C-alpha positions as CSV (number, residue, x, y, z in Angstrom):
1,S,130.7,-102.9,199.3
2,R,129.3,-99.3,199.8
3,H,130.0,-97.4,203.0
4,F,127.3,-95.4,204.7
5,E,126.8,-93.9,208.1
6,V,123.5,-93.5,210.0
7,P,123.1,-90.1,211.4
8,E,123.2,-89.8,215.1
9,D,119.7,-88.1,215.2
10,A,118.1,-90.7,212.9
11,K,114.9,-92.3,214.1
12,I,115.0,-96.2,213.9
13,I,111.6,-97.8,213.6
14,S,111.4,-101.5,214.5
15,G,108.8,-104.0,214.6
16,P,107.5,-107.3,213.2
17,G,108.7,-107.7,209.6
18,L,111.2,-104.8,209.8
19,I,114.9,-105.3,209.6
20,T,117.0,-103.0,211.6
21,G,120.3,-105.0,211.6
22,G,122.0,-106.4,214.6
23,K,121.7,-110.1,216.0
24,P,119.4,-112.6,214.7
25,V,116.1,-112.6,216.3
26,L,114.2,-116.0,217.4
27,L,110.8,-116.1,215.5
28,E,109.4,-119.3,216.9
29,A,110.5,-122.0,219.3
30,G,109.4,-125.5,219.6
31,A,108.4,-126.0,216.1
32,K,107.4,-129.6,215.3
33,M,109.6,-131.3,212.8
34,V,107.8,-133.0,209.9
35,D,108.6,-136.6,209.8
36,P,106.0,-138.4,207.7
37,S,105.3,-142.0,208.9
38,V,106.2,-145.0,206.7
39,D,102.7,-145.1,205.7
40,E,102.6,-141.5,204.2
41,R,106.2,-141.6,202.7
42,I,106.7,-141.8,198.9
43,V,109.9,-143.0,197.3
44,W,110.2,-142.0,193.6
45,L,111.6,-144.7,191.4
46,K,114.1,-143.1,189.0
47,E,115.3,-146.1,187.1
48,Y,113.5,-148.0,184.3
49,S,114.2,-149.3,180.9
50,W,112.1,-150.1,178.0
51,S,111.9,-152.1,174.8
52,D,109.8,-151.2,171.7
53,G,108.3,-153.7,169.3
54,T,105.9,-153.4,166.5
55,G,103.5,-150.6,167.8
56,K,104.1,-151.3,171.5
57,V,106.5,-150.3,174.0
58,K,107.1,-152.2,177.3
59,V,108.5,-150.4,180.4
60,Y,110.4,-152.5,182.8
61,V,110.7,-151.1,186.4
62,P,113.2,-152.7,188.9
63,V,111.3,-152.7,192.3
64,P,113.3,-153.1,195.6
65,E,112.9,-156.5,197.1
66,G,110.1,-156.9,199.6
67,H,107.9,-154.2,198.2
68,L,105.7,-156.7,196.0
69,P,104.1,-159.6,197.4
70,A,104.8,-163.2,195.8
71,E,101.0,-163.3,194.9
72,G,98.6,-160.5,194.2
73,A,101.0,-157.9,193.1
74,Q,98.6,-156.6,190.6
75,E,96.3,-155.7,193.5
76,I,98.7,-153.0,194.8
77,V,99.8,-151.6,191.5
78,D,98.0,-148.8,189.8
79,A,99.0,-147.3,186.4
80,L,97.4,-144.1,185.2
81,Y,97.8,-143.0,181.6
82,G,97.5,-139.5,180.1
83,P,97.9,-138.7,176.3
84,T,101.6,-138.5,176.7
85,Q,102.5,-139.6,180.2
86,V,102.3,-142.6,182.5
87,D,102.2,-142.6,186.4
88,L,102.9,-145.8,188.1
89,T,102.1,-146.3,191.9
90,I,103.0,-149.3,193.9
91,N,100.9,-149.1,197.2
92,S,103.3,-150.7,199.5
93,K,105.0,-149.2,202.6
94,P,106.6,-146.8,201.7
95,R,104.6,-146.1,198.6
96,L,106.7,-146.4,195.4
97,K,106.0,-144.0,192.4
98,L,107.3,-143.6,188.9
99,K,106.2,-140.7,186.7
100,I,107.2,-140.4,183.0
101,D,106.2,-137.2,181.4
102,K,106.6,-136.0,177.8
103,L,106.4,-139.3,176.0
104,N,107.2,-139.5,172.3
105,A,103.9,-140.5,171.2
106,E,100.4,-140.9,172.6
107,V,99.6,-143.6,175.0
108,K,96.9,-146.2,173.9
109,S,96.5,-148.3,177.1
110,E,95.3,-151.9,176.8
């Protein structure tokens, strides 16, 4: 660490955005904490497996219990395909998402 001294006759300029040393200065008080409601929250799914057959790959995604209804699950599941990626969204509360980028080959969705 370098040692230096401030001359006694030095003029210290202070103001917003200038650091003069000393104790920390409170910039804002009473800031609102961000706590997204369950409706807005997204939980990223990180586990999946796949099996590949003749010209096709099936992706299996384990979904936590209670997120998919017994009937009509297709209505709340969206899958978007790009040339080399897939984006799966399960519109439950909280919303579940899985995104796989950089696939080995181009996607041909059916």
